[in-house]
N, C-alpha and C positions, 0 to 999 in steps of 0.2 A: 504493500500500500504506500509506503514511503517513497518508492520509486515513481509512483504516479503523482503523488501530491507535491513532490519536490520539483516538478517540472510543469510549468503552466500549460504548455501545449498538450502534454499527456493528461493533465487534469481536465482541460476543456474537452478533449476527445472522449475521455471516460464519461463526462457528463452527457455528451451526445449519444454515447452508446446506451446509457440508461434511458434516454429519451426514446431511442429506437425500440428498446425492450418494452417501454410503456405503450408505445404505439402498437406494437404487435399484440400486446395484451388487450388493448381496447378494440383493435380491429377484429380480434377473434371473438369479441362479444357482439360484433355487428353494430358498433356505435358509430361507424363512419360510412354511412350509406350515401350514394349519389355524390354530390359535390360538397358534402359536409366536411370531408377531410381537408379539402383545399381552403375552404373558408376558415376552418380551425387553424390550419398551418399559417396562413397569412396573419391571423389575429395573434397567434403565439409569437410569430416573428416581430409583430408590432410591439407587443408587450416586452419582449426580450430586448429589442433595441431601445425602447423607451426607458427601461430600467437602467441601461448603460448610460443613456444621455442624461437623464435627470440625476442619476447617481453621481456622475462626474460634475454636473452643474452644482449640486449641493456640496460636493467635496471642495470645489473652488470657493464657494461662498461661506460654508460653515467651518472649513478647516484651513485651506491655504491662505486666502486673503486676510482673514483676521489674525493669523499667526506670523505673517511675513515680517512684521515689525519686531518680532521677538527673536528673529534669527540673526546671528552676527553677520556683518557685511561680508566677511571672508567665506561664509558658508552659503550665501544666497545664490551664487552661480550654480550650485547643485540643483536648486529648484528651477531657476530660469533657463539653464542650458540643458538639463536632462529631464526632470520630472514634468515641468509644464509643457514642453513641446510634445512629449509622449501622451500626456493627458489630453491635450488639445487635438491630437490626431484622432483618438477614439471618440472624443467629445463631438467633433464636427461630423464625423462619418456616422456616428450613432444618431445624430440629429437627422441626417439625410435619410438613413434607413428607416427611422421612425415615421417621417413624413411619407415616404414612398409606400411603406407597408400600410400606414393608416389610410391613405387614399385608396389603396387596393382593397382594404377591408370594406370601406364604404361603398366602393363600386361593386364588389362581388355580392354584397348584401342588398344592393339596390336602393340605398338611401343617400348616395353622394350628392345628388342635386338638391334634395330636400335639406340636407345638412348644411351644405355650403351657402344655401339661400336663407339659412337660419329659420327654416320652417315656414317660409312665406309662400311656398308653392302649394298648389291644390293637393289636398290629401295628406299634407304633412301633419305631424303630431308634436306634442311637447318634447318627445324623445328626440326627434329630428332637430328641434331647436337647441336642446341641450348639447347633443353630440356636435352640432354645428358650432356652437360657442367654443367648445373644447378644441375643435379642429382649427378654428380661426386663431385662437390663442397659440396653438401649436405651430401654425404657419408663421405667425408673427415672431415667435421664439426662434424658429428655424432661420428666418430671414436675418434676425439679429446675429445669430451664430455665424452664418456664412458671409454676410455682407457688412457687418459692423465689428463684431467681436474678433473674428479671425484676422481680418486685414489690420486691425489695430494691434492685436497681439503680435503679429509678425514684426511690426515696428518696435513695440515695447521689448520684445525678447531679442532683438538684433538679428532676426532672420532675414529682414531686408534692411537696407541702409536708412538711417534716420539720425537727425541731430539729437543731442541730449534733450532739448526742449520738446522736440517732436515725440521722442520716446515717452517722456513724462505725460504729455497730453494724450498720447495714444493709450497708455496704461490706464489713465483715468477714464477715458471713453470706454475702453473694454470693460473696466470694472463696473461702470454705471449701467451698461447694457446687460452685463452678466447679472447684476442685481435686479434689473428689470425682468429678466427671464426667470429669476428666482421668485419674484413677486407674482408673475403670471403662472408659474408652475402650480400654485395651490388652487386657484380657480379653474385652471385647465383640467387638472386631475379630478376636481370635484364635479365639473360638468360631464366629463367622460364616464366616470364611475356611476354617477346618478342616472345618466341616460341609460346605461346598461341595466342598472339595478331596478329603476322605477318603470322602465318601458320595455325592457328585454329586447332590445334591437338585435335581431339575429345576424 
């Protein structure tokens, strides 16, 4: 077991092996008839990527940013040159995966138009309005990641050339929009979970 857990790749592969075993078990019960499996698979991928995205967002805002001032200056390059770039890689691609899979879930389940129009179309329900609010919050957050946070982080971390003043301004902008995403993450999750719980959107 130690050989698996001491290596991240082996750990992740082992996790997916368990997923396959669970799938075989449920499939043998006849729980995945018709297109139910594909709907489930996209929803699972959506949740999986969303956990990665929001988990790293909260790591930045609850752990890294509040504690950077406590780290001695000679140790800060370990964060800015190693930890932050790696975290930002997973952060931005998890955001992309969350948006793509979320739109796929809405499309496959037939409520994408009702949701994106915030329930204003004929035949829409409160569930469509709720999931739509969550989707729009998610889209805003995704936009912030790719078009505001990441470009500014590249300057702040020295990935692209910038003056000292530009780096400081970029770091502040990235932090403020990261905080904006943290703020939006709570109502976004509330809207999505309540839509599924109260209206059982399939």
